[in-house]
N, C-alpha and C positions, 0 to 999 in steps of 0.2 A: 451350936447348930441345931440341936434337938429342940431348943426353946423358940427358934425362929420358924421351924417347920409348921407348928400349929398356927402361928401367926399368919404365915403365907397361905395356909389352907383356909383359914378364916376369911382373909381378904378375897380369895378366889370365890369362896362361897357367897359372900356378899355381892360381888360383881355379877355372878351368875343369877342370883335371885333378883337383882336390879334389872338385868336384861330381860328376864322373864316377865317382870312387871311392865316394863316398857313395851314388850310385844303385846301384852294383854291391852294396854292402853291404846296402842295403835289399832288393834283389832276393833275395839269399841268405837273409835272415832272415825273409822272408814265405813260408816253406814251410808254416806252420801253417794248417790249414784255418780258414776263418771260423767264429766261434762257440766255438772251443776256446780255453782259457786256456793260456798258456805257463808259468805259475806253479802250484805245487801248491795244491790247494784243501783247505779244512778240511771234513771229513765230519761232519755232524750226524745223530745217530741220532734219529729221531722215534719215540717210544713210542706204543703203542696202548693204548686204555682196556681195563681188565680187565672185560669184559662179564659176568663171573659176580657182580660186585657189584650186587646189587639189594636194595632195602629200606631199613630204618631202622638206623642205626648210632650208637654213641657214639664220639666222636672228641675228640682234643685240637686245639683251634683256637687258633692264635696269630695275633694281629692287631697289625700295626705301623702306626702313623701317623707317617710320616717328617716331615711338616710340623709336627705338634704335638710331635714327639719323645716319643711315648707308645707303649708296648707292653703287651699283656695276653695272658694265656693262660687258657683256659677248657676245661672238659670239657663239651661240648654234644652234642645229638643232631643228626644230619644225615640227609637222605634222598638216596639214590643210585639212579639208574635206568640200567641197562646200562653201569655204570662212570662215568657222568656225574653230577656234583653237581647236585642239583635244589633243595635248600633247606638252610638252617642255622637251627635253632630255638634262640633265645637263652633264657637263664635267666628273663627277664622276659616270657616267652611271645610275644615278637615273632618274626617269621619273615623271613629274608632269602631272596629268590628271584631267578629270572631270570638265572642264571649262564650265560654263553655259552662253550661249548667247554671247560669245566673238567672234567677227568676224572682218575680214579685209575688208576695203573699197578698191576702185580701186587705192588708193595711197599706198596700201600694208603696212598700219600702223594701230596699235590699241593701246589703253591704257585702263587699267581697274584696279580695286582693288580686292584683295581676301585675306582672312586670315590676314588682317592687313597690307598687302604689296601692294605697287603700282607698276604695270608693265607697261612698254612701249616697244612694240615690233615693229620692222621695218624689213620686209622681204628684204634680200639682193639679193638672187638668188636661183634658184633650187639647190638641193643638188649636182647634177652632176656638175653644173657650179662652185660650191664652191670648190670641190675637184680637179678640173681641174688645179688649181694653178692661175686661173685668178683673184681670189678674195684674195687680200692680207689680212693677219691678221686672216684668218679663218682656224684654224687647229684643229685636234682632237688628243687625246692621242693614241699612237699606241696600237693596240690590240694584238701585238705579246707578246709572253711569253719568258722571259729571262731563262738562264741556271739554275738559282736559283729557277725557277717556279713562279716568280712574273711577273705582267704586266710590260711591258717596259715603261719607263718614257718619251721617245721621242715623239715628236709632228709631225704630218704629214698632208699634204694636199691631199695625194693620195686617190683615191676612194676606194681602198682596205682597207683603215684604217690601213695600215702597213707602218712603216718607212722603209727607204732604206735598213737597215740592216735585217729586217725580210722579205722583199720581195725576197731576194736572195735564 
């Protein structure tokens, strides 16, 4: 028992000296003021909306549904106020509204998620420029009514939204 007592005392002495050294190390490393990080941070640039964007525009709208594994791309009309997206008008005359904080930068592009769908929108031109025929591939369904009382199925680029047959 007498031979074990010095051994235990030696172990206790080593443990106490290690704890004192650890306290000294902790005191030295705690020179950073509270609230500051000791590691480098990643800087994120937050873009501002392009407030010059006001009115109706034609845009390429890509919609991805990750759950259904379905993607589509359409040329549609959109409404923008002070750089913020207000509505998307679909080809079937339905309107999607109530977007929260979705804005376009000076590159005229935005992407966002809502209701499980991922949207990417790129503004092509003002609505007047789209219907002037300068923008290929952007057309709308004719608003004319056929003799049978149904909406015309023709597509048009004309600003009146009427095909050549219904403009006469």
